[in-house]
C-alpha positions as CSV (number, residue, x, y, z in Angstrom):
1,M,125.1,122.0,83.7
2,P,124.3,118.7,82.0
3,I,121.2,118.7,79.7
4,I,119.6,115.3,79.6
5,E,117.6,114.5,76.5
6,V,114.5,112.5,77.4
7,D,111.9,110.9,75.2
8,E,108.8,112.9,75.0
9,E,106.8,109.8,75.9
10,L,108.2,109.9,79.4
11,K,107.1,113.5,80.1
12,D,104.2,112.3,82.4
13,I,106.3,109.9,84.5
14,L,109.6,111.8,84.6
15,P,108.6,114.1,87.5
16,S,108.0,111.0,89.7
17,F,111.3,109.5,88.7
18,L,113.2,112.7,89.5
19,E,111.3,113.2,92.8
20,N,112.3,109.6,93.8
21,R,115.9,110.3,93.0
22,R,115.8,113.4,95.2
23,K,114.4,111.3,98.0
24,D,117.3,108.8,97.4
25,I,119.7,111.6,98.2
26,G,118.3,111.9,101.7
27,L,118.2,108.1,102.1
28,L,121.8,107.8,100.9
29,N,123.0,110.5,103.2
30,D,121.1,109.1,106.2
31,A,122.4,105.6,105.6
32,F,126.0,106.9,105.1
33,A,125.8,108.8,108.4
34,V,125.0,105.5,110.3
35,K,127.3,103.4,108.1
36,D,124.4,101.4,106.7
37,Y,126.2,100.2,103.6
38,S,123.7,97.5,102.8
39,T,121.0,100.1,102.2
40,I,123.4,102.3,100.2
41,E,124.3,99.3,98.0
42,K,120.6,98.5,97.4
43,I,119.8,102.1,96.5
44,G,122.8,102.1,94.1
45,H,121.6,98.9,92.5
46,R,118.0,100.1,92.1
47,V,119.0,103.5,90.6
48,S,121.6,102.0,88.3
49,G,119.0,99.7,86.9
50,S,116.3,102.3,86.3
51,S,118.2,105.4,85.2
52,G,119.1,104.3,81.7
53,G,115.5,103.8,80.7
54,Y,114.9,107.5,81.3
55,G,118.1,108.6,79.5
56,F,120.0,109.3,82.7
57,D,123.0,107.1,81.8
58,E,125.5,109.2,83.8
59,L,123.4,108.9,87.0
60,G,123.2,105.2,86.4
61,K,127.0,105.0,86.3
62,I,127.3,107.0,89.5
63,A,124.8,104.7,91.2
64,K,126.5,101.5,89.8
65,N,129.8,102.8,91.2
66,I,128.1,103.4,94.6
67,E,126.9,99.8,94.6
68,L,130.3,98.4,93.6
69,E,132.3,100.5,96.1
70,C,130.0,99.3,98.8
71,K,130.6,95.7,97.8
72,N,134.3,96.4,97.8
73,G,134.3,98.0,101.2
74,N,135.7,101.3,99.8
75,F,133.4,103.5,102.0
76,E,135.4,106.7,101.7
77,K,134.8,106.5,97.9
78,V,131.1,105.8,98.6
79,G,130.8,109.2,100.4
80,D,132.4,111.0,97.4
81,L,130.0,109.2,95.0
82,I,127.0,110.2,97.1
83,K,128.1,113.8,96.8
84,N,128.4,113.3,93.0
85,F,124.9,111.8,92.9
86,E,123.6,114.9,94.7
87,A,125.5,117.3,92.6
88,F,124.3,115.6,89.4
89,M,120.7,115.9,90.5
90,Q,121.1,119.6,91.4
91,D,122.6,120.5,88.1
92,I,120.5,118.7,85.5
93,Q,118.2,120.2,83.0
94,V,115.8,118.1,81.0
95,K,115.1,118.5,77.3
96,F,112.3,116.5,75.8
97,I,112.9,115.1,72.3
């Protein structure tokens, strides 16, 4: 289970960030079910851009790969990455530093 070290200054806004990522899981799964790869690519781009600022570098990498695999048309890989995104969010623990 990954432990993510997050700056104490983000303690008040982190719950919102995490809730939005959990919502993204539903959006990603819904979009994948209807083959809406444009939406998946946009979510991947957004999450990859914001995750690092919260200390979630691994999530940012997963999201960036989702974005890139959509662009490359490798949609089977996209499905696997969405599962990785979901598993990451289920397994994390946050430690404020």
